[in-house]
gemmi code that builds the backbone of each chain (N, CA, C; Angstrom):
import gemmi

chains = {
    "A": [
        ("MET", (89.934, 99.189, 95.783), (90.464, 98.011, 96.359), (92.102, 97.994, 96.110)),
        ("ILE", (92.328, 98.174, 94.727), (93.746, 98.191, 94.432), (94.547, 99.398, 95.015)),
        ("GLY", (93.769, 100.425, 95.038), (94.294, 101.728, 95.729), (94.587, 101.451, 97.251)),
        ("ALA", (93.747, 100.714, 97.875), (93.888, 100.301, 99.328), (95.092, 99.468, 99.588)),
        ("VAL", (95.306, 98.558, 98.780), (96.506, 97.506, 98.735), (97.663, 98.286, 98.432)),
        ("SER", (97.799, 99.247, 97.525), (98.815, 99.925, 97.178), (99.333, 100.928, 98.169)),
        ("ALA", (98.344, 101.610, 98.785), (98.581, 102.577, 99.997), (99.160, 101.842, 101.156)),
        ("GLY", (98.479, 100.701, 101.483), (98.912, 99.837, 102.570), (100.386, 99.386, 102.368)),
        ("GLY", (100.588, 98.813, 101.106), (101.927, 98.371, 100.816), (103.095, 99.394, 101.054)),
        ("ALA", (102.797, 100.621, 100.693), (103.639, 101.813, 100.719), (103.976, 101.850, 102.296)),
        ("VAL", (102.978, 101.964, 103.131), (103.091, 102.190, 104.595), (103.952, 100.970, 105.218)),
        ("GLY", (103.544, 99.784, 104.825), (104.321, 98.640, 105.210), (105.817, 98.716, 104.912)),
        ("ALA", (106.069, 98.979, 103.626), (107.460, 98.956, 103.233), (108.188, 100.008, 103.798)),
        ("CYS", (107.672, 101.297, 104.021), (108.388, 102.256, 104.710), (108.696, 101.844, 106.019)),
        ("ALA", (107.948, 101.235, 106.815), (108.179, 100.645, 108.056), (109.413, 99.704, 108.132)),
        ("ARG", (109.386, 98.773, 107.059), (110.410, 97.812, 106.988), (111.804, 98.641, 106.770)),
        ("TYR", (111.655, 99.613, 105.728), (112.726, 100.310, 105.374), (113.529, 101.095, 106.530)),
        ("GLY", (112.559, 101.738, 107.259), (112.908, 102.376, 108.517), (113.516, 101.385, 109.578)),
        ("ALA", (113.125, 100.278, 109.675), (113.582, 99.245, 110.546), (115.104, 98.854, 110.117)),
        ("SER", (115.212, 98.708, 108.903), (116.523, 98.479, 108.287), (117.521, 99.588, 108.498)),
        ("LEU", (117.065, 100.867, 108.457), (117.870, 102.005, 108.724), (118.294, 102.075, 110.125)),
        ("ILE", (117.414, 101.832, 111.071), (117.567, 101.928, 112.553), (118.547, 100.885, 113.016)),
        ("ARG", (118.306, 99.535, 112.367), (119.285, 98.578, 112.801), (119.642, 97.767, 111.548)),
        ("PRO", (120.726, 98.442, 111.030), (121.181, 97.748, 109.643), (122.012, 96.408, 109.956)),
        ("THR", (121.888, 95.338, 108.948), (122.654, 94.196, 109.271), (124.024, 94.275, 108.669)),
        ("ALA", (124.936, 94.066, 109.473), (126.373, 94.070, 108.956), (126.621, 92.924, 108.020)),
        ("THR", (127.453, 93.139, 107.011), (127.911, 91.988, 106.029), (128.336, 90.750, 106.779)),
        ("GLY", (127.583, 89.642, 106.445), (128.059, 88.301, 107.049), (127.424, 87.988, 108.356)),
        ("ALA", (126.626, 89.138, 108.821), (125.990, 88.785, 110.301), (124.603, 88.206, 109.926)),
        ("PHE", (124.119, 87.588, 111.062), (122.805, 86.953, 111.038), (121.820, 88.169, 110.694)),
        ("PRO", (120.870, 88.044, 109.842), (120.012, 89.177, 109.536), (118.864, 89.308, 110.602)),
        ("TRP", (119.120, 89.697, 111.728), (118.184, 89.722, 112.771), (116.907, 90.894, 112.451)),
        ("THR", (117.228, 91.756, 111.853), (116.246, 92.886, 111.530), (115.166, 92.204, 110.668)),
        ("THR", (115.643, 91.604, 109.567), (114.612, 90.903, 108.657), (113.844, 89.930, 109.379)),
        ("LEU", (114.471, 89.085, 110.210), (113.696, 88.099, 110.965), (112.858, 88.744, 111.885)),
        ("LEU", (113.132, 89.788, 112.671), (112.218, 90.289, 113.518), (111.031, 91.021, 112.755)),
        ("VAL", (111.329, 91.728, 111.742), (110.311, 92.326, 110.885), (109.236, 91.180, 110.490)),
        ("ASN", (109.868, 90.129, 110.066), (108.964, 89.016, 109.385), (108.074, 88.357, 110.554)),
        ("VAL", (108.724, 88.096, 111.766), (108.092, 87.518, 112.732), (106.944, 88.352, 113.444)),
        ("VAL", (107.320, 89.769, 113.531), (106.278, 90.603, 114.080), (105.160, 90.895, 113.168)),
        ("GLY", (105.385, 90.836, 112.000), (104.457, 90.951, 110.715), (103.508, 89.713, 110.727)),
        ("CYS", (104.016, 88.508, 111.038), (103.294, 87.177, 111.147), (102.325, 87.282, 112.422)),
        ("ALA", (102.945, 87.693, 113.514), (102.232, 87.565, 114.664), (101.122, 88.680, 114.672)),
        ("VAL", (101.238, 89.913, 114.040), (100.129, 90.901, 113.876), (99.198, 90.343, 112.858)),
        ("MET", (99.758, 89.778, 111.917), (98.544, 89.164, 111.005), (97.700, 88.032, 111.588)),
        ("GLY", (98.343, 87.253, 112.645), (97.606, 86.332, 113.280), (96.420, 86.938, 114.205)),
        ("VAL", (96.843, 87.942, 114.785), (95.906, 88.630, 115.595), (94.691, 89.353, 114.762)),
        ("PHE", (95.272, 90.088, 113.614), (94.302, 90.831, 112.788), (93.297, 89.815, 112.037)),
        ("MET", (93.825, 88.775, 111.670), (92.935, 87.782, 110.901), (91.775, 86.971, 111.815)),
        ("VAL", (92.164, 86.826, 113.098), (91.236, 86.374, 113.886), (89.996, 87.391, 114.304)),
        ("LEU", (90.493, 88.591, 114.554), (89.744, 89.747, 114.780), (88.786, 89.959, 113.561)),
        ("ILE", (89.252, 89.957, 112.489), (88.578, 90.407, 111.258), (87.524, 89.184, 110.775)),
        ("THR", (87.980, 87.903, 110.910), (87.261, 86.832, 110.456), (86.216, 86.362, 111.522)),
        ("GLU", (86.541, 86.491, 112.851), (85.829, 85.936, 113.910), (85.074, 86.810, 114.763)),
        ("VAL", (85.393, 88.274, 114.745), (84.864, 89.094, 115.659), (84.172, 90.327, 115.082)),
        ("TRP", (85.087, 91.049, 114.160), (84.496, 92.264, 113.552), (83.930, 91.796, 112.349)),
        ("SER", (82.879, 92.793, 111.880), (82.487, 92.914, 110.529), (82.955, 94.143, 110.041)),
        ("ALA", (84.302, 94.094, 109.665), (84.902, 95.568, 109.251), (84.523, 96.044, 107.917)),
        ("HIS", (84.942, 97.194, 107.738), (84.647, 97.866, 106.300), (85.433, 96.950, 105.336)),
        ("ARG", (85.031, 96.841, 104.029), (85.529, 96.051, 103.132), (86.894, 96.254, 102.598)),
        ("LEU", (87.295, 97.500, 102.934), (88.650, 97.884, 102.659), (89.769, 97.767, 103.600)),
        ("VAL", (89.329, 97.286, 104.941), (90.241, 97.170, 106.032), (91.122, 95.964, 105.826)),
        ("ARG", (90.520, 94.883, 105.275), (91.470, 93.852, 104.938), (92.467, 94.005, 103.945)),
        ("PRO", (92.044, 94.505, 102.728), (93.050, 94.741, 101.644), (94.002, 95.792, 102.105)),
        ("PHE", (93.645, 96.875, 102.841), (94.572, 97.854, 103.332), (95.710, 97.273, 104.285)),
        ("PHE", (94.988, 96.674, 105.316), (95.882, 96.346, 106.451), (96.579, 95.064, 106.320)),
        ("GLY", (95.773, 93.950, 105.883), (96.325, 92.660, 105.757), (97.127, 92.481, 104.599)),
        ("THR", (96.464, 92.748, 103.365), (97.178, 92.521, 102.160), (98.216, 93.528, 101.912)),
        ("GLY", (97.869, 94.826, 102.362), (98.823, 95.880, 102.029), (99.956, 96.121, 102.998)),
        ("VAL", (99.427, 96.572, 104.258), (100.506, 96.996, 105.240), (101.328, 95.834, 105.762)),
        ("LEU", (100.716, 94.678, 106.001), (101.399, 93.571, 106.607), (102.287, 92.802, 105.413)),
        ("GLY", (101.783, 92.949, 104.292), (102.297, 92.321, 103.149), (103.499, 93.030, 102.786)),
        ("GLY", (103.254, 94.284, 102.791), (104.416, 95.251, 102.383), (105.593, 95.290, 103.429)),
        ("PHE", (105.199, 95.179, 104.709), (106.131, 95.181, 105.736), (106.990, 93.874, 105.790)),
        ("THR", (106.408, 92.653, 105.707), (107.122, 91.430, 105.642), (107.545, 91.171, 104.360)),
        ("THR", (108.778, 90.490, 104.181), (109.340, 90.254, 102.965), (110.062, 88.689, 102.817)),
        ("PHE", (109.781, 88.222, 101.785), (110.226, 86.758, 101.578), (111.444, 86.836, 100.734)),
        ("SER", (111.442, 87.946, 99.670), (112.681, 87.861, 98.878), (113.949, 88.448, 99.522)),
        ("THR", (113.663, 89.248, 100.649), (115.076, 89.735, 101.431), (115.554, 88.409, 102.160)),
        ("TYR", (114.571, 87.621, 102.755), (114.897, 86.414, 103.402), (115.722, 85.435, 102.597)),
        ("THR", (115.167, 85.077, 101.293), (115.963, 84.150, 100.459), (117.278, 84.670, 100.036)),
        ("THR", (117.330, 86.064, 99.674), (118.561, 86.525, 99.096), (119.538, 86.591, 100.245)),
        ("ASP", (119.108, 86.914, 101.506), (119.953, 87.020, 102.506), (120.692, 85.644, 102.774)),
        ("VAL", (119.841, 84.594, 102.670), (120.468, 83.204, 102.872), (121.434, 82.884, 101.761)),
        ("GLN", (121.000, 83.262, 100.427), (121.886, 82.991, 99.230), (123.217, 83.831, 99.438)),
        ("ARG", (123.212, 85.060, 99.919), (124.401, 85.850, 99.983), (125.303, 85.220, 101.070)),
        ("LEU", (124.794, 84.857, 102.194), (125.504, 84.315, 103.399), (126.221, 82.978, 102.808)),
        ("ILE", (125.458, 82.055, 102.185), (126.013, 80.838, 101.790), (127.129, 81.205, 100.596)),
        ("GLU", (127.014, 82.130, 99.756), (127.935, 82.316, 98.686), (129.120, 83.054, 99.084)),
        ("THR", (128.993, 83.783, 100.250), (130.162, 84.471, 100.712), (130.909, 83.755, 101.861)),
        ("GLY", (130.693, 82.459, 102.006), (131.373, 81.589, 102.842), (130.944, 81.538, 104.441)),
        ("ARG", (129.624, 81.739, 104.554), (129.035, 81.687, 105.830), (127.749, 80.818, 105.828)),
        ("PRO", (128.083, 79.613, 105.510), (126.998, 78.631, 105.235), (126.176, 78.344, 106.523)),
        ("VAL", (126.929, 78.362, 107.600), (126.198, 77.829, 109.059), (125.139, 78.959, 109.268)),
        ("THR", (125.641, 80.484, 109.127), (124.740, 81.376, 109.475), (123.549, 81.447, 108.384)),
        ("GLY", (123.926, 81.195, 107.071), (122.973, 81.091, 106.003), (121.943, 79.958, 106.398)),
        ("LEU", (122.403, 78.953, 106.927), (121.429, 77.805, 107.176), (120.623, 78.090, 108.286)),
        ("ALA", (121.200, 78.912, 109.444), (120.457, 79.065, 110.545), (119.404, 80.073, 110.236)),
        ("THR", (119.593, 81.062, 109.293), (118.599, 81.928, 108.744), (117.460, 81.213, 108.083)),
        ("PHE", (118.051, 80.303, 107.010), (116.928, 79.576, 106.342), (116.012, 78.823, 107.212)),
        ("VAL", (116.554, 78.146, 108.352), (115.665, 77.276, 109.062), (114.903, 78.027, 110.069)),
        ("LEU", (115.627, 78.956, 110.662), (115.034, 79.781, 111.922), (113.814, 80.605, 111.467)),
        ("THR", (114.089, 81.260, 110.317), (112.943, 82.202, 109.948), (111.425, 81.773, 109.809)),
        ("PRO", (111.464, 80.561, 108.923), (110.199, 80.071, 108.805), (109.526, 79.515, 109.986)),
        ("VAL", (110.518, 78.843, 111.026), (109.971, 78.228, 112.169), (109.411, 79.385, 113.218)),
        ("ALA", (110.294, 80.557, 113.156), (109.889, 81.564, 114.140), (108.558, 82.189, 113.489)),
        ("ALA", (108.315, 82.384, 112.190), (107.251, 83.003, 111.556), (106.091, 82.069, 111.971)),
        ("LEU", (106.157, 80.792, 111.819), (105.017, 79.946, 112.104), (104.602, 79.925, 113.492)),
        ("VAL", (105.489, 79.847, 114.374), (105.344, 80.004, 115.758), (104.689, 81.378, 116.099)),
        ("GLY", (105.189, 82.309, 115.485), (104.555, 83.615, 115.738), (103.144, 83.845, 115.309)),
        ("VAL", (102.776, 83.256, 114.085), (101.325, 83.454, 113.700), (100.431, 82.539, 114.539)),
        ("GLY", (101.121, 81.247, 114.764), (100.226, 80.252, 115.664), (99.910, 80.808, 116.977)),
        ("VAL", (100.989, 81.322, 117.807), (100.767, 81.785, 119.048), (99.760, 83.027, 118.997)),
        ("ALA", (99.886, 83.888, 118.000), (99.134, 84.943, 118.082), (97.698, 84.609, 117.755)),
        ("VAL", (97.352, 83.633, 116.883), (96.096, 83.341, 116.725), (95.470, 82.461, 117.965)),
        ("ALA", (96.187, 81.655, 118.575), (95.791, 80.970, 119.637), (95.553, 81.894, 120.874)),
        ("ALA", (96.524, 82.773, 121.076), (96.329, 83.918, 122.113), (95.134, 84.801, 121.975)),
        ("THR", (94.930, 85.322, 120.819), (93.881, 86.148, 120.531), (92.326, 85.366, 120.756)),
        ("ARG", (92.283, 84.209, 120.296), (91.077, 83.417, 120.520), (90.880, 83.213, 122.042)),
        ("THR", (91.977, 82.964, 122.803), (91.941, 82.627, 124.251), (91.376, 83.967, 124.914)),
        ("VAL", (91.800, 85.211, 124.623), (91.566, 86.371, 125.218), (90.097, 86.650, 124.859)),
        ("LEU", (89.657, 86.440, 123.637), (88.212, 86.706, 123.165), (87.503, 85.842, 124.021)),
        ("ALA", (87.790, 84.479, 124.100), (86.868, 83.535, 124.701), (86.713, 83.965, 126.223)),
        ("SER", (87.908, 84.306, 126.853), (87.983, 84.615, 128.376), (86.954, 85.952, 128.575)),
        ("GLY", (87.027, 86.942, 127.578), (86.420, 88.009, 127.505), (84.813, 87.774, 127.477)),
        ("LYS", (84.535, 86.788, 126.586), (83.110, 86.359, 126.339), (82.503, 85.900, 127.773)),
        ("SER", (83.291, 84.868, 128.297), (82.772, 84.195, 129.336), (82.701, 85.195, 130.624)),
        ("ALA", (83.605, 86.080, 130.733), (83.643, 87.159, 131.767), (82.347, 88.043, 131.405)),
        ("GLY", (81.948, 88.274, 130.292), (80.908, 89.101, 130.010), (79.658, 88.343, 130.368)),
        ("THR", (79.611, 87.022, 130.076), (78.469, 86.119, 130.506), (78.197, 86.081, 132.000)),
        ("ASP", (79.308, 86.118, 132.863), (79.247, 85.885, 134.295), (78.769, 87.338, 134.710)),
        ("VAL", (79.226, 88.374, 134.228), (78.671, 89.689, 134.761), (77.137, 89.684, 134.474)),
        ("GLY", (76.797, 89.243, 133.280), (75.355, 89.299, 132.731), (74.446, 88.484, 133.668)),
        ("GLU", (74.953, 87.199, 134.103), (74.308, 86.415, 134.969), (74.114, 86.927, 136.318)),
        ("GLY", (75.219, 87.673, 136.838), (75.285, 88.242, 138.152), (74.309, 89.341, 138.299)),
        ("ALA", (73.959, 90.031, 137.171), (73.222, 91.079, 137.219), (71.741, 90.836, 137.264)),
        ("LYS", (71.272, 89.449, 136.894), (69.926, 89.103, 136.809), (69.296, 89.064, 138.324)),
    ],
    "B": [
        ("MET", (114.285, 111.495, 98.934), (114.502, 110.745, 97.698), (114.400, 109.201, 97.839)),
        ("ASN", (115.224, 108.647, 98.910), (115.251, 107.279, 99.173), (113.955, 106.751, 99.625)),
        ("TRP", (113.185, 107.525, 100.444), (111.846, 106.970, 100.889), (110.927, 106.875, 99.741)),
        ("LEU", (110.898, 108.056, 98.865), (110.042, 108.048, 97.729), (110.369, 106.899, 96.739)),
        ("LEU", (111.558, 106.485, 96.692), (111.779, 105.300, 95.761), (111.155, 104.047, 96.377)),
        ("VAL", (111.153, 103.910, 97.685), (110.590, 102.723, 98.435), (109.178, 102.830, 98.212)),
        ("VAL", (108.574, 104.051, 98.433), (107.182, 104.070, 98.277), (106.595, 103.683, 96.938)),
        ("VAL", (107.412, 104.344, 95.835), (106.809, 104.081, 94.487), (107.044, 102.441, 94.237)),
        ("GLY", (108.079, 101.849, 94.610), (108.181, 100.514, 94.317), (107.078, 99.521, 94.946)),
        ("ALA", (106.797, 100.084, 96.348), (105.749, 99.295, 97.159), (104.485, 99.486, 96.500)),
        ("CYS", (104.103, 100.669, 96.087), (102.812, 100.938, 95.467), (102.593, 100.156, 94.142)),
        ("VAL", (103.611, 99.693, 93.537), (103.422, 98.801, 92.424), (103.465, 97.338, 92.966)),
        ("GLY", (104.407, 96.987, 93.761), (104.621, 95.621, 94.224), (103.509, 95.000, 95.065)),
        ("ALA", (102.901, 95.734, 95.864), (101.739, 95.376, 96.541), (100.564, 94.867, 95.725)),
        ("PRO", (100.130, 95.810, 94.825), (98.884, 95.436, 94.086), (99.204, 94.277, 93.047)),
        ("LEU", (100.445, 94.336, 92.656), (101.016, 93.181, 91.762), (100.717, 91.906, 92.613)),
        ("ARG", (101.156, 91.753, 93.792), (101.021, 90.574, 94.591), (99.428, 90.239, 94.579)),
        ("TYR", (98.587, 91.216, 94.841), (97.211, 90.978, 94.960), (96.766, 90.512, 93.798)),
        ("LEU", (96.904, 91.064, 92.678), (96.430, 90.606, 91.394), (96.906, 89.305, 90.898)),
        ("THR", (98.270, 89.034, 91.123), (98.874, 87.730, 90.811), (98.142, 86.503, 91.552)),
        ("ASP", (98.028, 87.013, 92.902), (97.416, 85.938, 93.649), (95.906, 85.703, 93.348)),
        ("ARG", (95.321, 86.586, 92.888), (93.834, 86.463, 92.390), (93.860, 85.493, 91.115)),
        ("ALA", (94.694, 85.981, 90.248), (94.743, 85.406, 88.899), (95.257, 83.810, 89.048)),
        ("VAL", (96.241, 83.534, 89.885), (96.672, 82.223, 90.130), (95.630, 81.418, 90.931)),
        ("GLN", (95.014, 81.901, 91.856), (94.029, 81.145, 92.702), (92.834, 80.788, 91.901)),
        ("GLU", (92.352, 81.633, 90.912), (91.268, 81.376, 90.063), (91.486, 80.143, 89.105)),
        ("ARG", (92.820, 79.818, 88.899), (93.063, 78.873, 87.834), (93.266, 77.478, 88.307)),
        ("HIS", (92.941, 77.113, 89.528), (93.026, 75.846, 89.904), (91.975, 75.710, 91.046)),
        ("GLY", (91.678, 74.431, 91.349), (90.541, 74.195, 92.323), (90.984, 73.819, 93.780)),
        ("THR", (92.346, 73.674, 94.070), (92.831, 73.351, 95.157), (92.913, 74.420, 96.317)),
        ("LYS", (92.959, 74.201, 97.537), (93.388, 75.129, 98.555), (94.778, 75.643, 98.693)),
        ("PHE", (95.566, 74.862, 97.878), (96.951, 75.080, 98.129), (97.340, 76.583, 97.791)),
        ("PRO", (98.038, 77.388, 98.451), (98.190, 78.777, 98.097), (99.310, 78.914, 97.065)),
        ("TRP", (99.029, 78.570, 95.774), (100.096, 78.743, 94.754), (100.223, 80.275, 94.469)),
        ("GLY", (99.304, 81.075, 94.605), (99.448, 82.407, 94.354), (100.452, 83.057, 95.102)),
        ("THR", (100.492, 82.844, 96.580), (101.611, 83.458, 97.308), (102.915, 82.686, 96.982)),
        ("PHE", (102.872, 81.537, 96.750), (104.236, 80.760, 96.340), (104.713, 81.503, 94.971)),
        ("THR", (103.880, 81.692, 94.101), (104.355, 82.323, 92.961), (105.084, 83.650, 93.229)),
        ("VAL", (104.356, 84.619, 93.884), (104.921, 85.861, 94.085), (106.311, 85.743, 94.829)),
        ("ASN", (106.283, 84.937, 95.836), (107.409, 84.815, 96.647), (108.661, 84.252, 95.827)),
        ("VAL", (108.438, 83.170, 94.846), (109.534, 82.668, 94.131), (109.998, 83.640, 93.014)),
        ("VAL", (109.099, 84.497, 92.383), (109.413, 85.355, 91.333), (110.150, 86.517, 91.996)),
        ("GLY", (109.703, 87.048, 93.019), (110.287, 88.126, 93.746), (111.588, 87.681, 94.226)),
        ("SER", (111.912, 86.536, 94.712), (113.307, 86.097, 94.959), (114.186, 85.943, 93.854)),
        ("LEU", (113.569, 85.618, 92.814), (114.479, 85.487, 91.438), (114.885, 87.034, 91.020)),
        ("ILE", (113.768, 87.942, 91.094), (114.158, 89.391, 90.685), (115.142, 89.870, 91.723)),
        ("LEU", (115.104, 89.769, 92.990), (115.955, 90.370, 93.864), (117.225, 89.667, 93.852)),
        ("GLY", (117.441, 88.417, 93.640), (118.627, 87.831, 93.429), (119.478, 88.370, 92.288)),
        ("LEU", (118.656, 88.538, 91.227), (119.134, 89.244, 90.064), (119.776, 90.525, 90.142)),
        ("LEU", (118.833, 91.510, 90.781), (119.110, 92.762, 91.147), (120.299, 92.884, 92.075)),
        ("THR", (120.345, 92.150, 93.233), (121.413, 92.175, 94.180), (122.825, 91.872, 93.450)),
        ("GLY", (122.825, 90.937, 92.548), (124.090, 90.669, 91.863), (124.338, 91.670, 90.891)),
        ("ALA", (123.414, 92.491, 90.271), (123.651, 93.562, 89.384), (124.306, 94.681, 90.071)),
        ("VAL", (123.599, 94.880, 91.329), (124.217, 96.086, 92.226), (125.672, 95.747, 92.460)),
        ("SER", (126.077, 94.432, 93.056), (127.248, 94.286, 93.356), (128.287, 94.312, 92.251)),
        ("ALA", (127.866, 94.084, 90.986), (128.634, 94.134, 89.856), (128.881, 95.487, 89.276)),
        ("GLY", (128.000, 96.512, 89.948), (127.986, 97.858, 89.570), (127.130, 98.205, 88.312)),
        ("ALA", (126.239, 97.178, 88.093), (125.368, 97.414, 86.871), (124.073, 97.976, 87.132)),
        ("ALA", (123.711, 98.174, 88.462), (122.659, 98.737, 88.777), (123.039, 99.789, 90.006)),
        ("SER", (122.198, 100.844, 90.180), (122.627, 101.834, 91.087), (121.952, 101.457, 92.618)),
        ("PRO", (122.388, 101.982, 93.678), (121.675, 101.876, 94.923), (120.283, 102.313, 94.973)),
        ("HIS", (119.968, 103.328, 94.025), (118.636, 103.845, 93.855), (117.850, 102.794, 93.260)),
        ("VAL", (118.169, 101.998, 92.329), (117.348, 101.039, 91.667), (117.176, 100.023, 92.831)),
        ("GLN", (118.185, 99.590, 93.522), (118.142, 98.689, 94.575), (116.820, 99.113, 95.584)),
        ("LEU", (116.803, 100.426, 95.908), (115.715, 100.754, 96.795), (114.350, 100.798, 96.081)),
        ("LEU", (114.152, 101.156, 94.771), (113.048, 101.174, 93.994), (112.452, 99.742, 93.816)),
        ("VAL", (113.426, 98.901, 93.237), (112.948, 97.521, 92.808), (113.179, 96.528, 93.889)),
        ("GLY", (114.326, 96.608, 94.717), (114.541, 95.738, 95.766), (113.709, 95.935, 96.887)),
        ("THR", (113.979, 97.099, 97.756), (113.316, 97.230, 98.980), (111.766, 97.556, 98.700)),
        ("GLY", (111.616, 98.342, 97.712), (110.203, 98.715, 97.372), (109.411, 97.743, 96.769)),
        ("LEU", (109.748, 97.367, 95.505), (108.763, 96.491, 94.713), (108.993, 95.094, 95.115)),
        ("CYS", (110.089, 94.381, 95.073), (110.225, 93.026, 95.562), (109.922, 92.754, 97.031)),
        ("GLY", (110.129, 93.711, 97.859), (109.740, 93.621, 99.390), (108.143, 93.621, 99.358)),
        ("ALA", (107.615, 94.404, 98.717), (106.036, 94.461, 98.764), (105.277, 93.428, 98.028)),
        ("LEU", (106.073, 92.887, 96.750), (105.505, 91.847, 95.989), (105.547, 90.486, 96.790)),
        ("THR", (106.694, 90.258, 97.573), (106.759, 89.139, 98.435), (106.093, 89.299, 99.765)),
        ("THR", (105.771, 88.233, 100.406), (105.217, 88.404, 101.719), (105.466, 87.205, 102.710)),
        ("TYR", (105.841, 87.616, 103.928), (105.978, 86.357, 104.739), (104.795, 86.100, 105.689)),
        ("SER", (103.995, 87.279, 105.864), (102.738, 87.169, 106.825), (101.726, 86.380, 106.133)),
        ("THR", (101.444, 86.478, 104.984), (100.401, 85.817, 104.106), (100.691, 84.319, 104.024)),
        ("PHE", (102.277, 84.017, 103.815), (102.712, 82.790, 103.689), (102.480, 82.137, 104.908)),
        ("SER", (102.762, 82.577, 106.166), (102.692, 81.810, 107.301), (101.361, 81.728, 107.745)),
        ("TYR", (100.342, 82.737, 107.479), (99.038, 82.457, 107.774), (98.273, 81.515, 106.942)),
        ("GLU", (98.622, 81.527, 105.657), (98.090, 80.484, 104.811), (98.381, 79.002, 105.265)),
        ("THR", (99.778, 78.874, 105.614), (100.185, 77.766, 106.130), (99.443, 77.257, 107.452)),
        ("LEU", (99.225, 78.068, 108.245), (98.514, 77.889, 109.447), (97.052, 77.308, 109.191)),
        ("ARG", (96.523, 78.079, 108.093), (95.131, 77.650, 107.854), (95.079, 76.234, 107.198)),
        ("LEU", (96.105, 76.041, 106.410), (96.208, 74.574, 105.729), (96.264, 73.637, 106.769)),
        ("ALA", (97.215, 73.978, 107.839), (97.407, 72.825, 108.995), (96.080, 72.702, 109.787)),
        ("GLU", (95.380, 73.784, 110.028), (94.069, 73.713, 110.821), (93.005, 73.028, 110.050)),
        ("GLU", (92.952, 73.071, 108.811), (91.777, 72.533, 108.023), (91.928, 71.143, 107.767)),
        ("GLY", (93.066, 70.578, 107.568), (93.175, 69.283, 107.206), (94.352, 68.502, 107.532)),
        ("PRO", (94.838, 67.560, 106.882), (95.910, 66.795, 107.161), (97.248, 67.713, 107.173)),
        ("TRP", (98.222, 67.319, 107.804), (99.485, 68.176, 107.940), (100.379, 68.282, 106.804)),
        ("PHE", (100.054, 67.375, 105.848), (101.008, 67.222, 104.711), (101.122, 68.463, 103.817)),
        ("PRO", (99.902, 69.018, 103.369), (99.882, 70.327, 102.414), (100.685, 71.270, 103.133)),
        ("ALA", (100.391, 71.555, 104.576), (100.954, 72.678, 105.190), (102.564, 72.522, 105.178)),
        ("ALA", (102.915, 71.445, 105.563), (104.436, 70.965, 105.464), (105.027, 71.190, 104.144)),
        ("ALA", (104.235, 70.769, 103.005), (104.698, 70.830, 101.739), (104.729, 72.334, 101.270)),
        ("ASN", (103.846, 73.104, 101.858), (103.920, 74.590, 101.369), (105.190, 75.317, 101.963)),
        ("VAL", (105.560, 74.923, 103.228), (106.594, 75.551, 103.848), (107.910, 74.986, 103.088)),
        ("VAL", (108.148, 73.692, 102.950), (109.418, 73.164, 102.361), (109.490, 73.603, 100.827)),
        ("ALA", (108.412, 73.533, 100.172), (108.399, 73.953, 98.631), (108.747, 75.439, 98.589)),
        ("SER", (108.007, 76.345, 99.551), (108.161, 77.839, 99.325), (109.721, 78.323, 99.643)),
        ("VAL", (110.201, 77.718, 100.748), (111.609, 78.160, 101.181), (112.742, 77.538, 100.198)),
        ("THR", (112.465, 76.360, 99.711), (113.438, 75.742, 98.896), (113.412, 76.438, 97.502)),
        ("ALA", (112.279, 76.455, 96.959), (112.060, 77.308, 95.601), (112.524, 78.704, 95.776)),
        ("GLY", (112.135, 79.467, 96.776), (112.498, 80.647, 96.985), (114.055, 81.016, 96.923)),
        ("LEU", (114.725, 80.031, 97.760), (116.076, 80.107, 97.845), (116.770, 79.704, 96.377)),
        ("GLY", (116.163, 78.649, 95.779), (116.703, 78.394, 94.482), (116.455, 79.439, 93.312)),
        ("ALA", (115.462, 80.097, 93.645), (115.148, 81.221, 92.592), (116.229, 82.417, 92.961)),
        ("ALA", (116.535, 82.615, 94.088), (117.432, 83.811, 94.525), (118.980, 83.292, 94.098)),
        ("VAL", (119.271, 81.933, 94.104), (120.645, 81.459, 93.579), (120.728, 81.650, 92.152)),
        ("VAL", (119.534, 81.321, 91.443), (119.470, 81.323, 90.002), (119.690, 82.794, 89.467)),
        ("GLY", (118.847, 83.773, 90.364), (119.021, 85.082, 89.958), (120.458, 85.463, 90.108)),
        ("GLY", (121.080, 85.264, 91.121), (122.585, 85.750, 91.438), (123.478, 85.044, 90.388)),
        ("ALA", (123.157, 83.861, 89.913), (123.913, 83.187, 88.874), (123.808, 83.873, 87.559)),
        ("LEU", (122.516, 84.218, 87.196), (122.272, 84.984, 86.123), (123.063, 86.428, 85.957)),
        ("ALA", (123.065, 86.964, 87.231), (123.690, 88.272, 87.173), (125.151, 88.276, 87.107)),
        ("ARG", (125.705, 87.119, 87.502), (127.161, 86.878, 87.253), (127.543, 86.620, 85.803)),
        ("VAL", (126.513, 85.934, 85.139), (126.867, 85.698, 83.645), (126.716, 86.918, 82.840)),
        ("TRP", (125.637, 87.795, 83.248), (125.461, 88.906, 82.482), (126.275, 90.142, 82.725)),
        ("TRP", (126.713, 90.209, 84.070), (127.425, 91.397, 84.383), (128.720, 91.095, 85.178)),
        ("GLY", (128.949, 89.863, 85.231), (130.151, 89.406, 85.975), (131.457, 89.877, 85.230)),
    ],
}
model = gemmi.Model(1)
for chain_id, residues in chains.items():
    chain = gemmi.Chain(chain_id)
    for i, (resn, *xyz) in enumerate(residues, 1):
        res = gemmi.Residue()
        res.name, res.seqid = resn, gemmi.SeqId(i, " ")
        for name, pos in zip(("N", "CA", "C"), xyz):
            atom = gemmi.Atom()
            atom.name, atom.element = name, gemmi.Element(name[0])
            atom.pos, atom.b_iso = gemmi.Position(*pos), 0.0
            res.add_atom(atom)
        chain.add_residue(res)
    model.add_chain(chain)
structure = gemmi.Structure()
structure.add_model(model)
structure.setup_entities()
């Protein structure tokens, strides 16, 4: 269990580090890369949790590896807070405040939309399956 | 080398989050996600301190990768924070969900500021 979380965390952190190398944030700029990483991670978490709790009976290590490990290692709360702190302390309070407010709003919208969309797709898939079944009778 | 530092840090940070969350959640009877709150605030404090140490020249960029990008990045989480907030909002009144967001972001930012201030006191 611990090994699965640890391995997943390494995969997620490498993906985040890779994203920061591909698109580094300039000093004083709005930290778009961290925002994007966090919002994408939250959206994937929404899809994953609906699938794993409402659809699949996955292997017991899937959730610790992917949910706790990969997505937990990919997204970061500490970089978000220190980005805001640095922006405010280096004389960019507006950018700092925008990061502070926009990130949780975008993350919550991301996870909420992902959960709702996944449930909608699953429900339409089920009703389509029922229609086919009835048509075949 | 850089990637290895991130991997080693994350290999420690992610299970530390998992174990802290379990230990904290076992100690209270509410559904409020204090475990995630704890790792996010503690991780923000450590990263604030570390970032200050690096800018003061007291810590190397390698330590930043190991402890900052790897350990603190994997110790803290936005995905679990937002999913737990959504669950709180779905399951009951809106207040605990809103309180989780406001408390987490303000305490996290406060911890980062305190970490930065401590770094200035020690290495400034």
